C-alpha positions as CSV (number, residue, x, y, z in Angstrom):
1,M,14.6,230.5,195.7
2,K,15.6,227.8,193.1
3,K,18.9,229.6,192.7
4,L,19.5,229.6,196.5
5,L,18.7,225.9,196.7
6,L,21.0,225.1,193.8
7,L,23.8,227.0,195.6
8,L,23.2,225.2,198.8
9,W,23.1,221.8,197.0
10,S,26.4,222.7,195.3
11,A,28.0,223.6,198.6
12,I,26.9,220.4,200.2
13,L,28.2,218.4,197.3
14,I,31.6,220.1,197.4
15,L,31.9,219.5,201.1
16,S,30.9,215.9,200.7
17,V,33.6,215.3,198.0
18,G,36.1,217.2,200.1
19,C,35.4,215.0,203.2
20,A,35.7,211.9,201.1
21,V,39.1,213.0,199.7
22,E,40.3,214.0,203.2
23,T,39.2,210.6,204.6
24,R,41.1,208.9,201.7
25,R,44.1,211.0,202.4
26,Q,44.0,210.2,206.1
27,Q,43.4,206.5,205.7
28,P,45.3,205.2,202.7
29,L,44.6,201.8,201.2
30,I,47.4,199.4,201.8
31,G,47.7,196.3,199.7
32,I,49.2,193.3,201.7
33,T,50.4,190.2,199.9
34,C,49.3,186.8,201.1
35,A,50.7,183.3,201.0
36,Y,49.2,180.6,198.7
37,K,48.2,177.5,200.7
38,L,46.9,174.3,199.3
39,D,44.9,172.0,201.6
40,L,45.4,168.5,200.1
41,E,43.0,167.0,202.6
42,E,40.1,169.2,201.4
43,Y,40.0,168.3,197.7
44,S,43.1,170.4,197.0
45,V,41.3,173.6,197.9
46,A,43.6,176.7,197.8
47,S,43.5,179.7,200.1
48,G,45.3,183.0,200.7
49,A,46.9,183.1,204.1
50,L,48.2,186.0,206.2
51,R,49.2,186.6,209.8
52,Y,47.0,189.1,211.6
53,T,50.2,190.9,212.9
54,Y,50.6,192.5,209.5
55,I,47.0,193.6,209.4
56,D,47.1,195.0,213.0
57,A,50.3,196.9,212.2
58,V,48.7,198.7,209.3
59,L,45.5,199.5,211.2
60,E,47.3,200.8,214.2
61,S,49.3,203.1,212.0
62,G,46.2,204.6,210.3
63,G,46.0,202.6,207.1
64,V,43.2,200.4,205.7
65,P,44.5,196.9,204.9
66,V,43.5,195.3,201.6
67,L,44.5,191.7,201.3
68,L,45.9,190.6,197.9
69,P,45.6,186.8,197.3
70,P,47.7,185.4,194.6
71,N,45.9,185.4,191.2
72,Q,46.8,185.5,187.6
73,S,44.5,188.3,186.4
74,E,46.4,191.0,184.6
75,E,43.4,193.3,185.0
76,A,43.5,192.8,188.8
77,L,47.2,193.6,188.9
78,K,46.7,196.9,187.0
79,R,43.7,197.8,189.2
80,Y,45.7,197.2,192.4
81,V,48.5,199.4,191.2
82,K,46.1,202.2,190.1
83,T,43.8,202.1,193.2
84,L,46.0,201.3,196.2
85,D,48.1,203.9,198.0
86,G,50.8,201.6,199.3
87,L,52.0,198.1,199.0
88,M,53.4,195.8,201.8
89,L,55.2,192.6,200.9
90,T,55.1,190.0,203.6
91,G,57.2,187.0,204.6
92,G,57.0,183.4,203.3
93,D,58.9,180.6,201.6
94,D,61.9,180.8,199.2
95,I,61.9,182.4,195.8
96,P,62.7,180.0,192.9
97,P,66.5,180.2,192.4
98,S,65.9,180.0,188.6
99,A,64.6,183.6,189.0
100,Y,68.2,184.7,189.6
101,G,70.0,182.2,187.5
102,E,70.9,179.5,190.1
103,K,70.0,175.9,190.9
104,P,68.2,175.1,194.2
105,H,70.3,174.6,197.3
106,P,69.3,171.4,199.3
107,T,67.8,173.6,202.0
108,T,65.7,175.7,199.7
109,N,62.0,175.5,200.5
110,L,60.2,176.8,197.3
111,M,57.3,179.1,197.6
112,A,54.1,178.2,195.7
113,E,54.5,178.9,192.0
114,Q,51.2,180.8,192.0
115,R,52.5,183.3,194.6
116,Y,55.8,183.9,192.9
117,N,54.1,184.5,189.5
118,F,51.6,186.9,191.0
119,E,54.0,188.8,193.4
120,S,56.9,189.2,191.0
121,R,54.6,190.8,188.4
122,L,52.9,193.0,191.0
123,V,56.3,194.2,192.3
124,R,57.6,195.0,188.8
125,L,54.5,197.1,188.1
126,W,54.4,198.7,191.5
127,L,58.1,199.9,191.3
128,E,57.2,201.6,188.0
129,S,54.4,203.5,189.7
130,N,56.8,205.1,192.2
131,K,54.2,204.6,195.0
132,P,55.4,203.8,198.5
133,I,56.4,200.2,199.2
134,L,57.4,198.3,202.3
135,G,59.0,194.8,202.1
136,I,59.4,192.4,205.1
137,C,61.7,189.4,205.1
138,L,60.7,187.6,201.9
139,G,59.3,190.9,200.7
140,M,62.8,192.4,200.7
141,Q,64.2,189.4,198.8
142,M,61.4,189.6,196.3
143,V,62.1,193.2,195.4
144,N,65.9,192.5,195.2
145,V,65.3,189.6,192.7
146,V,62.8,191.5,190.6
147,S,65.3,194.3,190.5
148,G,68.0,192.0,189.1
149,G,69.7,191.0,192.3
150,T,70.6,187.6,193.7
151,L,70.2,185.7,197.0
152,I,72.3,183.7,199.4
153,Q,70.3,180.5,199.5
154,D,71.4,179.2,202.8
155,I,73.2,181.5,205.4
156,P,74.3,178.7,207.8
157,S,76.3,176.9,205.0
158,Q,77.3,179.8,202.8
159,V,78.2,182.5,205.3
160,A,81.1,181.9,207.7
161,A,79.8,183.6,210.9
162,D,78.5,183.1,214.4
163,V,75.4,185.2,214.0
164,G,72.2,183.1,214.2
165,H,69.5,184.2,211.8
166,K,67.0,181.5,212.5
167,G,66.3,179.3,215.5
168,T,65.2,175.7,215.9
169,D,61.8,174.1,215.3
170,E,60.9,174.7,219.0
171,N,61.9,178.4,218.8
172,L,62.3,179.7,215.3
173,I,62.8,183.4,216.2
174,V,66.2,184.6,217.4
175,N,67.6,188.1,218.1
176,H,70.8,189.8,216.9
177,S,72.1,193.3,216.5
178,V,72.1,195.2,213.2
179,K,74.2,198.2,212.2
180,I,72.4,200.9,210.3
181,E,74.0,203.1,207.6
182,P,74.1,206.6,209.2
183,D,72.8,208.5,206.1
184,S,69.9,206.1,205.4
185,R,66.2,206.7,205.7
186,L,66.1,203.8,208.2
187,A,68.6,205.6,210.5
188,R,66.5,208.8,210.4
189,L,63.2,207.2,211.2
190,L,64.6,204.9,214.0
191,N,67.0,207.7,215.2
192,D,69.7,205.1,215.8
193,D,72.7,203.5,214.1
194,E,72.5,200.1,215.8
195,I,69.4,198.1,216.9
196,T,68.5,194.6,218.0
197,V,66.0,192.8,215.7
198,N,64.2,189.5,215.6
199,S,65.3,187.1,212.9
200,V,63.7,184.0,211.3
201,H,65.3,183.5,207.9
202,H,67.9,181.3,206.2
203,Q,68.2,183.3,203.0
204,S,69.3,186.9,202.3
205,V,70.4,189.3,199.7
206,K,73.7,188.6,197.9
207,D,74.1,190.9,194.9
208,V,72.0,194.1,195.3
209,G,69.5,194.8,192.5
210,G,69.2,198.0,190.5
211,N,68.0,201.2,192.1
212,L,68.6,199.7,195.6
213,T,71.2,200.5,198.3
214,V,72.2,198.8,201.5
215,A,70.7,200.4,204.6
216,A,71.8,197.9,207.3
217,R,73.9,194.8,207.9
218,S,74.4,192.3,210.7
219,A,77.9,191.6,212.2
220,D,78.5,188.8,209.7
221,G,78.0,191.1,206.8
222,V,74.6,189.8,205.9
223,I,72.4,192.5,204.4
224,E,69.5,193.3,206.7
225,A,67.9,196.3,205.0
226,L,67.6,197.9,201.6
227,E,66.2,201.2,200.3
228,L,65.2,202.6,197.0
229,T,67.7,205.2,195.6
230,N,65.3,207.3,193.7
231,G,64.0,209.3,196.7
232,R,60.6,207.6,196.8
233,F,59.6,205.6,199.9
234,G,60.9,202.1,199.4
235,L,62.1,200.4,202.6
236,F,62.9,196.7,202.8
237,V,63.9,194.9,206.1
238,Q,64.9,191.3,206.7
239,W,63.4,191.2,210.2
240,H,59.7,191.5,211.2
241,P,58.8,194.9,212.6
242,E,55.2,193.9,213.0
243,R,56.4,191.5,215.8
244,M,58.7,193.9,217.6
245,D,57.9,196.5,220.3
246,K,55.4,199.2,219.7
247,I,57.9,202.0,219.3
248,H,59.9,200.2,216.6
249,S,56.8,199.0,214.8
250,K,55.2,202.4,214.9
251,A,58.4,204.0,213.5
252,I,58.5,201.6,210.5
253,F,54.8,201.4,209.7
254,G,54.0,204.9,210.7
255,S,56.5,206.4,208.3
256,F,55.2,204.1,205.6
257,I,51.6,205.0,206.1
258,K,52.6,208.7,206.3
259,A,54.3,208.4,202.9
260,C,51.2,206.7,201.5
261,K,49.0,209.6,202.5
262,K,50.9,211.9,200.2
């Protein structure tokens, strides 16, 4: 009898562990970077900020969002890389030009030092892990700079073209077409070689960093998407797929979450 009970208990334990592993496989943990905001009117209290559109996009594609507020803990960084299944880098203010050997342009709006220090270290460690990564807007620029690339600090004054990449204060988001490289991962998952995207940025990739390749450009030559060259899932887009139609958003985030399940 004792032997039978022991066998039954072992079977239940194995099934429980199997279900837990299967649930983890089906719902990967996705780290999402946050902005660093300082409320000067409230005794200089800092907070981590993130638009819910990012969170919703991950949830709708089958991932479990885990917010990553900027912090300086080396132990936390290592734990993130070890525990999380995927990393999503979000939009925000401009990277310090000193990070790629330049002085600030008059239009440069520097991101908080706390966020840059945290995110640049996180990206460097994450790229070494070969786990899936998705970069959006600033996220694409961050990966490029960490990988040794540079940026165009101000598209309107440094790129001679008619394409609008950012609107006015009343309507920041504009739309323009993007040509996709036919042999890219992006072309395969969108099943198209030209799309219309939203746009709300004044900076972009100039010199492409190591282990990265161009996946899309706008008509003025501005780089609109990058991909990793090592075969791992690494997609970086200058637009905001989380604010586009469901089909486009699902294609981007769905493929990312699928890669994270593996």
